[in-house]
Backbone atoms as SQL, in Angstrom:
CREATE TABLE atoms (id INTEGER PRIMARY KEY, chain TEXT, resi INTEGER, resn TEXT, atom TEXT, x REAL, y REAL, z REAL);
INSERT INTO atoms VALUES
  (1, 'A', 1, 'MET', 'N', 112.495, -129.563, 166.739),
  (2, 'A', 1, 'MET', 'CA', 113.559, -128.683, 166.298),
  (3, 'A', 1, 'MET', 'C', 112.959, -127.439, 165.649),
  (4, 'A', 2, 'SER', 'N', 113.718, -126.395, 165.665),
  (5, 'A', 2, 'SER', 'CA', 113.198, -125.154, 165.112),
  (6, 'A', 2, 'SER', 'C', 113.157, -125.223, 163.586),
  (7, 'A', 3, 'GLN', 'N', 112.252, -124.495, 163.031),
  (8, 'A', 3, 'GLN', 'CA', 112.101, -124.450, 161.574),
  (9, 'A', 3, 'GLN', 'C', 113.342, -123.849, 160.912),
  (10, 'A', 4, 'LEU', 'N', 113.927, -122.852, 161.543),
  (11, 'A', 4, 'LEU', 'CA', 115.132, -122.232, 160.993),
  (12, 'A', 4, 'LEU', 'C', 116.256, -123.248, 160.883),
  (13, 'A', 5, 'TYR', 'N', 116.451, -124.024, 161.940),
  (14, 'A', 5, 'TYR', 'CA', 117.497, -125.051, 161.932),
  (15, 'A', 5, 'TYR', 'C', 117.237, -126.067, 160.829),
  (16, 'A', 6, 'LEU', 'N', 116.010, -126.551, 160.731),
  (17, 'A', 6, 'LEU', 'CA', 115.677, -127.559, 159.728),
  (18, 'A', 6, 'LEU', 'C', 115.868, -127.022, 158.312),
  (19, 'A', 7, 'ARG', 'N', 115.490, -125.792, 158.077),
  (20, 'A', 7, 'ARG', 'CA', 115.686, -125.188, 156.746),
  (21, 'A', 7, 'ARG', 'C', 117.168, -125.021, 156.425),
  (22, 'A', 8, 'THR', 'N', 117.934, -124.607, 157.430),
  (23, 'A', 8, 'THR', 'CA', 119.374, -124.420, 157.223),
  (24, 'A', 8, 'THR', 'C', 120.040, -125.748, 156.877),
  (25, 'A', 9, 'ILE', 'N', 119.712, -126.797, 157.624),
  (26, 'A', 9, 'ILE', 'CA', 120.289, -128.117, 157.354),
  (27, 'A', 9, 'ILE', 'C', 119.871, -128.599, 155.971),
  (28, 'A', 10, 'ALA', 'N', 118.610, -128.421, 155.613),
  (29, 'A', 10, 'ALA', 'CA', 118.126, -128.842, 154.295),
  (30, 'A', 10, 'ALA', 'C', 118.847, -128.079, 153.183),
  (31, 'A', 11, 'PHE', 'N', 119.107, -126.799, 153.405),
  (32, 'A', 11, 'PHE', 'CA', 119.817, -125.989, 152.413),
  (33, 'A', 11, 'PHE', 'C', 121.231, -126.535, 152.187),
  (34, 'A', 12, 'PHE', 'N', 121.963, -126.758, 153.276),
  (35, 'A', 12, 'PHE', 'CA', 123.343, -127.232, 153.155),
  (36, 'A', 12, 'PHE', 'C', 123.415, -128.712, 152.782),
  (37, 'A', 13, 'ASP', 'N', 122.402, -129.473, 153.122),
  (38, 'A', 13, 'ASP', 'CA', 122.383, -130.906, 152.814),
  (39, 'A', 13, 'ASP', 'C', 122.571, -131.160, 151.326),
  (40, 'A', 14, 'LYS', 'N', 121.991, -130.313, 150.512),
  (41, 'A', 14, 'LYS', 'CA', 122.071, -130.469, 149.047),
  (42, 'A', 14, 'LYS', 'C', 123.417, -130.005, 148.490),
  (43, 'A', 15, 'ARG', 'N', 124.145, -129.209, 149.256),
  (44, 'A', 15, 'ARG', 'CA', 125.355, -128.580, 148.744),
  (45, 'A', 15, 'ARG', 'C', 126.663, -129.170, 149.289),
  (46, 'A', 16, 'VAL', 'N', 126.564, -130.151, 150.142),
  (47, 'A', 16, 'VAL', 'CA', 127.778, -130.759, 150.705),
  (48, 'A', 16, 'VAL', 'C', 128.429, -131.631, 149.634),
  (49, 'A', 17, 'PRO', 'N', 129.717, -131.398, 149.354),
  (50, 'A', 17, 'PRO', 'CA', 130.408, -132.212, 148.347),
  (51, 'A', 17, 'PRO', 'C', 130.492, -133.681, 148.778),
  (52, 'A', 18, 'PRO', 'N', 130.526, -134.589, 147.817),
  (53, 'A', 18, 'PRO', 'CA', 130.567, -136.022, 148.155),
  (54, 'A', 18, 'PRO', 'C', 131.735, -136.409, 149.061),
  (55, 'A', 19, 'LYS', 'N', 132.877, -135.754, 148.924),
  (56, 'A', 19, 'LYS', 'CA', 134.032, -136.090, 149.762),
  (57, 'A', 19, 'LYS', 'C', 133.804, -135.713, 151.228),
  (58, 'A', 20, 'LEU', 'N', 132.992, -134.697, 151.474),
  (59, 'A', 20, 'LEU', 'CA', 132.720, -134.265, 152.846),
  (60, 'A', 20, 'LEU', 'C', 131.451, -134.894, 153.420),
  (61, 'A', 21, 'ARG', 'N', 130.763, -135.676, 152.604),
  (62, 'A', 21, 'ARG', 'CA', 129.505, -136.289, 153.040),
  (63, 'A', 21, 'ARG', 'C', 129.676, -137.176, 154.278),
  (64, 'A', 22, 'PRO', 'N', 130.755, -138.001, 154.396),
  (65, 'A', 22, 'PRO', 'CA', 130.914, -138.811, 155.620),
  (66, 'A', 22, 'PRO', 'C', 131.011, -137.942, 156.889),
  (67, 'A', 23, 'LEU', 'N', 131.718, -136.827, 156.814),
  (68, 'A', 23, 'LEU', 'CA', 131.797, -135.920, 157.959),
  (69, 'A', 23, 'LEU', 'C', 130.426, -135.309, 158.234),
  (70, 'A', 24, 'TRP', 'N', 129.742, -134.885, 157.203),
  (71, 'A', 24, 'TRP', 'CA', 128.432, -134.257, 157.347),
  (72, 'A', 24, 'TRP', 'C', 127.415, -135.210, 157.973),
  (73, 'A', 25, 'GLU', 'N', 127.472, -136.482, 157.615),
  (74, 'A', 25, 'GLU', 'CA', 126.514, -137.473, 158.090),
  (75, 'A', 25, 'GLU', 'C', 126.948, -138.167, 159.384),
  (76, 'A', 26, 'HIS', 'N', 128.136, -137.882, 159.856),
  (77, 'A', 26, 'HIS', 'CA', 128.661, -138.521, 161.057),
  (78, 'A', 26, 'HIS', 'C', 127.761, -138.225, 162.261),
  (79, 'A', 27, 'PRO', 'N', 127.625, -139.189, 163.196),
  (80, 'A', 27, 'PRO', 'CA', 126.781, -138.950, 164.386),
  (81, 'A', 27, 'PRO', 'C', 127.231, -137.760, 165.243),
  (82, 'A', 28, 'ALA', 'N', 128.498, -137.363, 165.115),
  (83, 'A', 28, 'ALA', 'CA', 128.983, -136.187, 165.841),
  (84, 'A', 28, 'ALA', 'C', 129.358, -135.079, 164.858),
  (85, 'A', 29, 'GLY', 'N', 128.716, -135.081, 163.696),
  (86, 'A', 29, 'GLY', 'CA', 129.009, -134.106, 162.653),
  (87, 'A', 29, 'GLY', 'C', 128.279, -132.789, 162.841),
  (88, 'A', 30, 'PRO', 'N', 128.420, -131.896, 161.861),
  (89, 'A', 30, 'PRO', 'CA', 127.856, -130.546, 161.962),
  (90, 'A', 30, 'PRO', 'C', 126.329, -130.473, 162.065),
  (91, 'A', 31, 'LYS', 'N', 125.657, -131.575, 161.819),
  (92, 'A', 31, 'LYS', 'CA', 124.200, -131.570, 161.950),
  (93, 'A', 31, 'LYS', 'C', 123.751, -131.734, 163.404),
  (94, 'A', 32, 'THR', 'N', 124.681, -131.961, 164.319),
  (95, 'A', 32, 'THR', 'CA', 124.329, -132.288, 165.698),
  (96, 'A', 32, 'THR', 'C', 124.950, -131.313, 166.687),
  (97, 'A', 33, 'ILE', 'N', 124.446, -131.353, 167.902),
  (98, 'A', 33, 'ILE', 'CA', 124.999, -130.551, 168.987),
  (99, 'A', 33, 'ILE', 'C', 126.396, -131.054, 169.357),
  (100, 'A', 34, 'PHE', 'N', 126.687, -132.310, 169.038),
  (101, 'A', 34, 'PHE', 'CA', 127.995, -132.880, 169.346),
  (102, 'A', 34, 'PHE', 'C', 129.113, -132.157, 168.608),
  (103, 'A', 35, 'PHE', 'N', 128.788, -131.527, 167.510),
  (104, 'A', 35, 'PHE', 'CA', 129.765, -130.744, 166.762),
  (105, 'A', 35, 'PHE', 'C', 129.842, -129.315, 167.291),
  (106, 'A', 36, 'TRP', 'N', 128.698, -128.698, 167.512),
  (107, 'A', 36, 'TRP', 'CA', 128.656, -127.278, 167.857),
  (108, 'A', 36, 'TRP', 'C', 129.044, -127.003, 169.302),
  (109, 'A', 37, 'SER', 'N', 128.821, -127.931, 170.180),
  (110, 'A', 37, 'SER', 'CA', 129.202, -127.738, 171.574),
  (111, 'A', 37, 'SER', 'C', 130.707, -127.504, 171.718),
  (112, 'A', 38, 'PRO', 'N', 131.557, -128.379, 171.150),
  (113, 'A', 38, 'PRO', 'CA', 132.996, -128.112, 171.260),
  (114, 'A', 38, 'PRO', 'C', 133.418, -126.850, 170.511),
  (115, 'A', 39, 'PHE', 'N', 132.744, -126.588, 169.412),
  (116, 'A', 39, 'PHE', 'CA', 133.078, -125.401, 168.616),
  (117, 'A', 39, 'PHE', 'C', 132.970, -124.140, 169.468),
  (118, 'A', 40, 'PHE', 'N', 131.880, -124.010, 170.203),
  (119, 'A', 40, 'PHE', 'CA', 131.687, -122.818, 171.022),
  (120, 'A', 40, 'PHE', 'C', 132.458, -122.890, 172.340),
  (121, 'A', 41, 'LYS', 'N', 132.788, -124.097, 172.796),
  (122, 'A', 41, 'LYS', 'CA', 133.523, -124.227, 174.049),
  (123, 'A', 41, 'LYS', 'C', 134.971, -123.748, 173.909),
  (124, 'A', 42, 'TRP', 'N', 135.464, -123.640, 172.682),
  (125, 'A', 42, 'TRP', 'CA', 136.807, -123.091, 172.488),
  (126, 'A', 42, 'TRP', 'C', 136.898, -121.668, 173.035),
  (127, 'A', 43, 'GLY', 'N', 135.754, -121.008, 173.217),
  (128, 'A', 43, 'GLY', 'CA', 135.757, -119.686, 173.843),
  (129, 'A', 43, 'GLY', 'C', 136.318, -119.720, 175.252),
  (130, 'A', 44, 'LEU', 'N', 136.049, -120.819, 175.988),
  (131, 'A', 44, 'LEU', 'CA', 136.630, -120.967, 177.330),
  (132, 'A', 44, 'LEU', 'C', 138.150, -121.095, 177.263),
  (133, 'A', 45, 'VAL', 'N', 138.629, -121.791, 176.250),
  (134, 'A', 45, 'VAL', 'CA', 140.084, -121.946, 176.096),
  (135, 'A', 45, 'VAL', 'C', 140.709, -120.594, 175.784),
  (136, 'A', 46, 'ILE', 'N', 140.071, -119.839, 174.903),
  (137, 'A', 46, 'ILE', 'CA', 140.593, -118.508, 174.554),
  (138, 'A', 46, 'ILE', 'C', 140.595, -117.611, 175.791),
  (139, 'A', 47, 'ALA', 'N', 139.550, -117.683, 176.592),
  (140, 'A', 47, 'ALA', 'CA', 139.505, -116.904, 177.837),
  (141, 'A', 47, 'ALA', 'C', 140.608, -117.353, 178.786),
  (142, 'A', 48, 'GLY', 'N', 140.845, -118.668, 178.879),
  (143, 'A', 48, 'GLY', 'CA', 141.913, -119.183, 179.729),
  (144, 'A', 48, 'GLY', 'C', 143.285, -118.732, 179.265),
  (145, 'A', 49, 'LEU', 'N', 143.470, -118.688, 177.957),
  (146, 'A', 49, 'LEU', 'CA', 144.748, -118.219, 177.424),
  (147, 'A', 49, 'LEU', 'C', 144.936, -116.729, 177.682),
  (148, 'A', 50, 'SER', 'N', 143.862, -115.966, 177.620),
  (149, 'A', 50, 'SER', 'CA', 143.993, -114.530, 177.913),
  (150, 'A', 50, 'SER', 'C', 144.289, -114.303, 179.393),
  (151, 'A', 51, 'ASP', 'N', 143.882, -115.246, 180.261),
  (152, 'A', 51, 'ASP', 'CA', 144.206, -115.135, 181.689),
  (153, 'A', 51, 'ASP', 'C', 145.699, -115.277, 181.947),
  (154, 'A', 52, 'LEU', 'N', 146.426, -115.838, 181.012),
  (155, 'A', 52, 'LEU', 'CA', 147.870, -115.984, 181.194),
  (156, 'A', 52, 'LEU', 'C', 148.557, -114.619, 181.236),
  (157, 'A', 53, 'GLN', 'N', 147.894, -113.604, 180.683),
  (158, 'A', 53, 'GLN', 'CA', 148.440, -112.248, 180.682),
  (159, 'A', 53, 'GLN', 'C', 148.063, -111.472, 181.949),
  (160, 'A', 54, 'ARG', 'N', 147.109, -111.995, 182.711),
  (161, 'A', 54, 'ARG', 'CA', 146.639, -111.287, 183.918),
  (162, 'A', 54, 'ARG', 'C', 147.691, -111.314, 185.013),
  (163, 'A', 55, 'PRO', 'N', 147.716, -110.285, 185.836),
  (164, 'A', 55, 'PRO', 'CA', 148.602, -110.319, 187.000),
  (165, 'A', 55, 'PRO', 'C', 148.191, -111.477, 187.917),
  (166, 'A', 56, 'VAL', 'N', 149.162, -112.133, 188.477),
  (167, 'A', 56, 'VAL', 'CA', 148.906, -113.344, 189.251),
  (168, 'A', 56, 'VAL', 'C', 148.035, -113.083, 190.471),
  (169, 'A', 57, 'GLU', 'N', 148.106, -111.894, 191.042),
  (170, 'A', 57, 'GLU', 'CA', 147.312, -111.619, 192.238),
  (171, 'A', 57, 'GLU', 'C', 145.812, -111.494, 191.935),
  (172, 'A', 58, 'THR', 'N', 145.441, -111.402, 190.676),
  (173, 'A', 58, 'THR', 'CA', 144.020, -111.301, 190.318),
  (174, 'A', 58, 'THR', 'C', 143.418, -112.640, 189.885),
  (175, 'A', 59, 'ILE', 'N', 144.212, -113.695, 189.888),
  (176, 'A', 59, 'ILE', 'CA', 143.715, -115.009, 189.460),
  (177, 'A', 59, 'ILE', 'C', 142.930, -115.654, 190.590),
  (178, 'A', 60, 'SER', 'N', 141.759, -116.164, 190.260),
  (179, 'A', 60, 'SER', 'CA', 140.910, -116.821, 191.241),
  (180, 'A', 60, 'SER', 'C', 141.272, -118.307, 191.326),
  (181, 'A', 61, 'ILE', 'N', 141.636, -118.742, 192.524),
  (182, 'A', 61, 'ILE', 'CA', 141.975, -120.151, 192.725),
  (183, 'A', 61, 'ILE', 'C', 140.746, -121.025, 192.518),
  (184, 'A', 62, 'SER', 'N', 139.605, -120.602, 193.029),
  (185, 'A', 62, 'SER', 'CA', 138.395, -121.426, 192.887),
  (186, 'A', 62, 'SER', 'C', 137.952, -121.520, 191.435),
  (187, 'A', 63, 'GLN', 'N', 138.039, -120.444, 190.681),
  (188, 'A', 63, 'GLN', 'CA', 137.648, -120.476, 189.272),
  (189, 'A', 63, 'GLN', 'C', 138.608, -121.345, 188.470),
  (190, 'A', 64, 'SER', 'N', 139.892, -121.208, 188.701),
  (191, 'A', 64, 'SER', 'CA', 140.877, -122.024, 187.984),
  (192, 'A', 64, 'SER', 'C', 140.714, -123.501, 188.338),
  (193, 'A', 65, 'SER', 'N', 140.426, -123.777, 189.596),
  (194, 'A', 65, 'SER', 'CA', 140.188, -125.163, 190.018),
  (195, 'A', 65, 'SER', 'C', 138.970, -125.742, 189.319),
  (196, 'A', 66, 'ALA', 'N', 137.906, -124.955, 189.261),
  (197, 'A', 66, 'ALA', 'CA', 136.680, -125.423, 188.617),
  (198, 'A', 66, 'ALA', 'C', 136.908, -125.720, 187.139),
  (199, 'A', 67, 'LEU', 'N', 137.633, -124.841, 186.453),
  (200, 'A', 67, 'LEU', 'CA', 137.920, -125.082, 185.040),
  (201, 'A', 67, 'LEU', 'C', 138.768, -126.337, 184.854),
  (202, 'A', 68, 'ALA', 'N', 139.769, -126.505, 185.690),
  (203, 'A', 68, 'ALA', 'CA', 140.650, -127.669, 185.574),
  (204, 'A', 68, 'ALA', 'C', 139.883, -128.971, 185.818),
  (205, 'A', 69, 'VAL', 'N', 139.091, -128.992, 186.874),
  (206, 'A', 69, 'VAL', 'CA', 138.357, -130.217, 187.223),
  (207, 'A', 69, 'VAL', 'C', 137.305, -130.548, 186.173),
  (208, 'A', 70, 'THR', 'N', 136.524, -129.552, 185.749),
  (209, 'A', 70, 'THR', 'CA', 135.511, -129.849, 184.742),
  (210, 'A', 70, 'THR', 'C', 136.144, -130.267, 183.423),
  (211, 'A', 71, 'GLY', 'N', 137.270, -129.660, 183.084),
  (212, 'A', 71, 'GLY', 'CA', 137.968, -130.073, 181.869),
  (213, 'A', 71, 'GLY', 'C', 138.390, -131.532, 181.931),
  (214, 'A', 72, 'MET', 'N', 138.911, -131.954, 183.085),
  (215, 'A', 72, 'MET', 'CA', 139.339, -133.352, 183.228),
  (216, 'A', 72, 'MET', 'C', 138.149, -134.315, 183.221),
  (217, 'A', 73, 'ILE', 'N', 137.094, -133.954, 183.931),
  (218, 'A', 73, 'ILE', 'CA', 135.915, -134.826, 183.992),
  (219, 'A', 73, 'ILE', 'C', 135.296, -134.997, 182.613),
  (220, 'A', 74, 'TRP', 'N', 135.091, -133.889, 181.915),
  (221, 'A', 74, 'TRP', 'CA', 134.443, -133.975, 180.610),
  (222, 'A', 74, 'TRP', 'C', 135.348, -134.600, 179.556),
  (223, 'A', 75, 'SER', 'N', 136.654, -134.486, 179.711),
  (224, 'A', 75, 'SER', 'CA', 137.560, -135.168, 178.783),
  (225, 'A', 75, 'SER', 'C', 137.347, -136.673, 178.862),
  (226, 'A', 76, 'ARG', 'N', 137.229, -137.169, 180.056),
  (227, 'A', 76, 'ARG', 'CA', 136.978, -138.606, 180.248),
  (228, 'A', 76, 'ARG', 'C', 135.609, -138.999, 179.710),
  (229, 'A', 77, 'TYR', 'N', 134.600, -138.188, 180.024),
  (230, 'A', 77, 'TYR', 'CA', 133.235, -138.491, 179.594),
  (231, 'A', 77, 'TYR', 'C', 133.113, -138.559, 178.068),
  (232, 'A', 78, 'CYS', 'N', 133.828, -137.699, 177.364),
  (233, 'A', 78, 'CYS', 'CA', 133.758, -137.661, 175.900),
  (234, 'A', 78, 'CYS', 'C', 134.232, -138.959, 175.263),
  (235, 'A', 79, 'LEU', 'N', 135.039, -139.701, 175.994),
  (236, 'A', 79, 'LEU', 'CA', 135.576, -140.946, 175.445),
  (237, 'A', 79, 'LEU', 'C', 134.740, -142.161, 175.806),
  (238, 'A', 80, 'VAL', 'N', 133.757, -142.013, 176.685),
  (239, 'A', 80, 'VAL', 'CA', 132.915, -143.149, 177.053),
  (240, 'A', 80, 'VAL', 'C', 131.504, -143.047, 176.483),
  (241, 'A', 81, 'ILE', 'N', 131.118, -141.870, 175.980),
  (242, 'A', 81, 'ILE', 'CA', 129.785, -141.737, 175.393),
  (243, 'A', 81, 'ILE', 'C', 129.788, -142.294, 173.977),
  (244, 'A', 82, 'ILE', 'N', 128.615, -142.547, 173.470),
  (245, 'A', 82, 'ILE', 'CA', 128.462, -142.984, 172.079),
  (246, 'A', 82, 'ILE', 'C', 127.620, -141.930, 171.385),
  (247, 'A', 83, 'PRO', 'N', 128.097, -141.353, 170.313),
  (248, 'A', 83, 'PRO', 'CA', 129.372, -141.564, 169.648),
  (249, 'A', 83, 'PRO', 'C', 130.502, -140.875, 170.413),
  (250, 'A', 84, 'LYS', 'N', 131.687, -141.458, 170.354),
  (251, 'A', 84, 'LYS', 'CA', 132.853, -140.831, 170.977),
  (252, 'A', 84, 'LYS', 'C', 133.050, -139.471, 170.307),
  (253, 'A', 85, 'ASN', 'N', 133.297, -138.481, 171.120),
  (254, 'A', 85, 'ASN', 'CA', 133.410, -137.132, 170.593),
  (255, 'A', 85, 'ASN', 'C', 134.823, -136.610, 170.847),
  (256, 'A', 86, 'TYR', 'N', 135.708, -136.854, 169.897),
  (257, 'A', 86, 'TYR', 'CA', 137.107, -136.478, 170.057),
  (258, 'A', 86, 'TYR', 'C', 137.316, -134.966, 170.014),
  (259, 'A', 87, 'SER', 'N', 136.484, -134.249, 169.276),
  (260, 'A', 87, 'SER', 'CA', 136.650, -132.793, 169.256),
  (261, 'A', 87, 'SER', 'C', 136.269, -132.187, 170.605),
  (262, 'A', 88, 'LEU', 'N', 135.233, -132.710, 171.240),
  (263, 'A', 88, 'LEU', 'CA', 134.869, -132.243, 172.573),
  (264, 'A', 88, 'LEU', 'C', 135.939, -132.640, 173.592),
  (265, 'A', 89, 'CYS', 'N', 136.519, -133.807, 173.412),
  (266, 'A', 89, 'CYS', 'CA', 137.601, -134.246, 174.301),
  (267, 'A', 89, 'CYS', 'C', 138.798, -133.303, 174.191),
  (268, 'A', 90, 'SER', 'N', 139.169, -132.953, 172.972),
  (269, 'A', 90, 'SER', 'CA', 140.338, -132.084, 172.800),
  (270, 'A', 90, 'SER', 'C', 140.114, -130.708, 173.417),
  (271, 'A', 91, 'VAL', 'N', 138.934, -130.142, 173.237),
  (272, 'A', 91, 'VAL', 'CA', 138.692, -128.829, 173.819),
  (273, 'A', 91, 'VAL', 'C', 138.696, -128.913, 175.346),
  (274, 'A', 92, 'ASN', 'N', 138.183, -130.003, 175.905),
  (275, 'A', 92, 'ASN', 'CA', 138.183, -130.158, 177.357),
  (276, 'A', 92, 'ASN', 'C', 139.586, -130.375, 177.910),
  (277, 'A', 93, 'VAL', 'N', 140.446, -131.030, 177.166),
  (278, 'A', 93, 'VAL', 'CA', 141.845, -131.173, 177.585),
  (279, 'A', 93, 'VAL', 'C', 142.491, -129.792, 177.677),
  (280, 'A', 94, 'PHE', 'N', 142.226, -128.945, 176.694),
  (281, 'A', 94, 'PHE', 'CA', 142.800, -127.599, 176.719),
  (282, 'A', 94, 'PHE', 'C', 142.195, -126.745, 177.836),
  (283, 'A', 95, 'VAL', 'N', 140.908, -126.921, 178.120),
  (284, 'A', 95, 'VAL', 'CA', 140.293, -126.215, 179.245),
  (285, 'A', 95, 'VAL', 'C', 140.983, -126.635, 180.543),
  (286, 'A', 96, 'ALA', 'N', 141.212, -127.941, 180.695),
  (287, 'A', 96, 'ALA', 'CA', 141.881, -128.442, 181.896),
  (288, 'A', 96, 'ALA', 'C', 143.313, -127.906, 181.994),
  (289, 'A', 97, 'LEU', 'N', 144.032, -127.907, 180.891),
  (290, 'A', 97, 'LEU', 'CA', 145.418, -127.432, 180.918),
  (291, 'A', 97, 'LEU', 'C', 145.514, -125.955, 181.265),
  (292, 'A', 98, 'THR', 'N', 144.659, -125.132, 180.674),
  (293, 'A', 98, 'THR', 'CA', 144.718, -123.703, 180.997),
  (294, 'A', 98, 'THR', 'C', 144.304, -123.464, 182.449),
  (295, 'A', 99, 'GLY', 'N', 143.317, -124.223, 182.928),
  (296, 'A', 99, 'GLY', 'CA', 142.913, -124.104, 184.327),
  (297, 'A', 99, 'GLY', 'C', 144.015, -124.530, 185.271),
  (298, 'A', 100, 'LEU', 'N', 144.684, -125.646, 184.947),
  (299, 'A', 100, 'LEU', 'CA', 145.781, -126.126, 185.794),
  (300, 'A', 100, 'LEU', 'C', 146.948, -125.148, 185.822),
  (301, 'A', 101, 'TYR', 'N', 147.256, -124.565, 184.679),
  (302, 'A', 101, 'TYR', 'CA', 148.368, -123.619, 184.632),
  (303, 'A', 101, 'TYR', 'C', 148.047, -122.371, 185.467),
  (304, 'A', 102, 'SER', 'N', 146.840, -121.833, 185.301),
  (305, 'A', 102, 'SER', 'CA', 146.450, -120.667, 186.099),
  (306, 'A', 102, 'SER', 'C', 146.415, -121.010, 187.577),
  (307, 'A', 103, 'LEU', 'N', 145.929, -122.201, 187.894),
  (308, 'A', 103, 'LEU', 'CA', 145.889, -122.645, 189.291),
  (309, 'A', 103, 'LEU', 'C', 147.293, -122.738, 189.870),
  (310, 'A', 104, 'SER', 'N', 148.228, -123.289, 189.102),
  (311, 'A', 104, 'SER', 'CA', 149.604, -123.404, 189.604),
  (312, 'A', 104, 'SER', 'C', 150.226, -122.031, 189.814),
  (313, 'A', 105, 'ARG', 'N', 149.938, -121.082, 188.931),
  (314, 'A', 105, 'ARG', 'CA', 150.452, -119.718, 189.117),
  (315, 'A', 105, 'ARG', 'C', 149.903, -119.104, 190.399),
  (316, 'A', 106, 'ALA', 'N', 148.605, -119.263, 190.631),
  (317, 'A', 106, 'ALA', 'CA', 147.972, -118.671, 191.808),
  (318, 'A', 106, 'ALA', 'C', 148.489, -119.307, 193.094),
  (319, 'A', 107, 'ILE', 'N', 148.648, -120.616, 193.089),
  (320, 'A', 107, 'ILE', 'CA', 149.139, -121.301, 194.292),
  (321, 'A', 107, 'ILE', 'C', 150.581, -120.910, 194.590),
  (322, 'A', 108, 'ARG', 'N', 151.416, -120.858, 193.548),
  (323, 'A', 108, 'ARG', 'CA', 152.810, -120.439, 193.754),
  (324, 'A', 108, 'ARG', 'C', 152.869, -119.023, 194.349),
  (325, 'A', 109, 'TYR', 'N', 152.014, -118.146, 193.852),
  (326, 'A', 109, 'TYR', 'CA', 151.963, -116.774, 194.361),
  (327, 'A', 109, 'TYR', 'C', 151.557, -116.761, 195.834),
  (328, 'A', 110, 'GLN', 'N', 150.528, -117.526, 196.174),
  (329, 'A', 110, 'GLN', 'CA', 150.072, -117.585, 197.569),
  (330, 'A', 110, 'GLN', 'C', 151.167, -118.142, 198.478),
  (331, 'A', 111, 'LEU', 'N', 151.880, -119.161, 198.011),
  (332, 'A', 111, 'LEU', 'CA', 152.978, -119.730, 198.798),
  (333, 'A', 111, 'LEU', 'C', 154.114, -118.729, 198.984),
  (334, 'A', 112, 'GLN', 'N', 154.409, -117.952, 197.947),
  (335, 'A', 112, 'GLN', 'CA', 155.454, -116.928, 198.060),
  (336, 'A', 112, 'GLN', 'C', 155.059, -115.860, 199.078),
  (337, 'A', 113, 'LEU', 'N', 153.777, -115.467, 199.061),
  (338, 'A', 113, 'LEU', 'CA', 153.308, -114.489, 200.047),
  (339, 'A', 113, 'LEU', 'C', 153.452, -115.032, 201.458),
  (340, 'A', 114, 'LYS', 'N', 153.070, -116.282, 201.636),
  (341, 'A', 114, 'LYS', 'CA', 153.155, -116.900, 202.958),
  (342, 'A', 114, 'LYS', 'C', 154.616, -117.013, 203.406),
  (343, 'A', 115, 'GLU', 'N', 155.483, -117.373, 202.460),
  (344, 'A', 115, 'GLU', 'CA', 156.907, -117.508, 202.777),
  (345, 'A', 115, 'GLU', 'C', 157.507, -116.155, 203.169),
  (346, 'A', 116, 'LYS', 'N', 157.145, -115.109, 202.455),
  (347, 'A', 116, 'LYS', 'CA', 157.648, -113.769, 202.797),
  (348, 'A', 116, 'LYS', 'C', 157.178, -113.360, 204.183),
  (349, 'A', 117, 'GLY', 'N', 155.934, -113.685, 204.480),
  (350, 'A', 117, 'GLY', 'CA', 155.393, -113.361, 205.809),
  (351, 'A', 117, 'GLY', 'C', 156.130, -114.106, 206.901),
  (352, 'A', 118, 'ASN', 'N', 156.419, -115.391, 206.707),
  (353, 'A', 118, 'ASN', 'CA', 157.130, -116.188, 207.703),
  (354, 'A', 118, 'ASN', 'C', 158.567, -115.729, 207.860),
  (355, 'A', 119, 'ASN', 'N', 159.218, -115.415, 206.757),
  (356, 'A', 119, 'ASN', 'CA', 160.604, -114.947, 206.833),
  (357, 'A', 119, 'ASN', 'C', 160.688, -113.626, 207.580),
  (358, 'A', 120, 'GLY', 'N', 159.738, -112.752, 207.370),
  (359, 'A', 120, 'GLY', 'CA', 159.723, -111.467, 208.071),
  (360, 'A', 120, 'GLY', 'C', 159.608, -111.654, 209.573),
  (361, 'A', 121, 'ARG', 'N', 158.729, -112.542, 210.025),
  (362, 'A', 121, 'ARG', 'CA', 158.555, -112.787, 211.458),
  (363, 'A', 121, 'ARG', 'C', 159.793, -113.450, 212.045),
  (364, 'A', 122, 'THR', 'N', 160.388, -114.330, 211.309),
  (365, 'A', 122, 'THR', 'CA', 161.568, -115.019, 211.798),
  (366, 'A', 122, 'THR', 'C', 162.702, -114.018, 212.025),
  (367, 'A', 123, 'GLN', 'N', 162.885, -113.088, 211.119),
  (368, 'A', 123, 'GLN', 'CA', 163.939, -112.098, 211.271),
  (369, 'A', 123, 'GLN', 'C', 163.661, -111.189, 212.466),
  (370, 'A', 124, 'GLU', 'N', 162.418, -110.831, 212.673),
  (371, 'A', 124, 'GLU', 'CA', 162.060, -109.998, 213.827),
  (372, 'A', 124, 'GLU', 'C', 162.341, -110.754, 215.119),
  (373, 'A', 125, 'GLN', 'N', 162.022, -112.036, 215.107),
  (374, 'A', 125, 'GLN', 'CA', 162.278, -112.823, 216.305),
  (375, 'A', 125, 'GLN', 'C', 163.779, -112.920, 216.567),
  (376, 'A', 126, 'LYS', 'N', 164.576, -113.026, 215.509),
  (377, 'A', 126, 'LYS', 'CA', 166.030, -113.077, 215.677),
  (378, 'A', 126, 'LYS', 'C', 166.546, -111.780, 216.267),
  (379, 'A', 127, 'MET', 'N', 165.958, -110.655, 215.861),
  (380, 'A', 127, 'MET', 'CA', 166.418, -109.358, 216.367),
  (381, 'A', 127, 'MET', 'C', 166.102, -109.223, 217.860),
  (382, 'A', 128, 'LEU', 'N', 164.981, -109.799, 218.293),
  (383, 'A', 128, 'LEU', 'CA', 164.615, -109.724, 219.700),
  (384, 'A', 128, 'LEU', 'C', 165.560, -110.564, 220.555),
  (385, 'A', 129, 'LEU', 'N', 166.089, -111.612, 219.977),
  (386, 'A', 129, 'LEU', 'CA', 166.999, -112.480, 220.734),
  (387, 'A', 129, 'LEU', 'C', 168.324, -111.827, 220.790);
């Protein structure tokens, strides 16, 4: 481990109040990557939420699918690893939900485009008859 990390942990180790000591010493607590990984992964959720404001024609189906699938896979994985990491599970659930919502918007848009195209051809065919 880096010297900076070890010094930082040693500095805070002495200053953690007794009531917060169980959280601090937890196997998925702030001393471990199990804590910081979900903390920074919330950035993906924030990005997914900002995509809700994007015009639907600019949403990538493959990107939304990837976010949804990885969110679901990692949500499950967080509950089978030791120590169970509920904070990582919660962030992955939100990643999956934002991905699924964006995916549903993009698919609905694509279906509407296809429907408009089919309706246009059908009307032209009716005019020819």
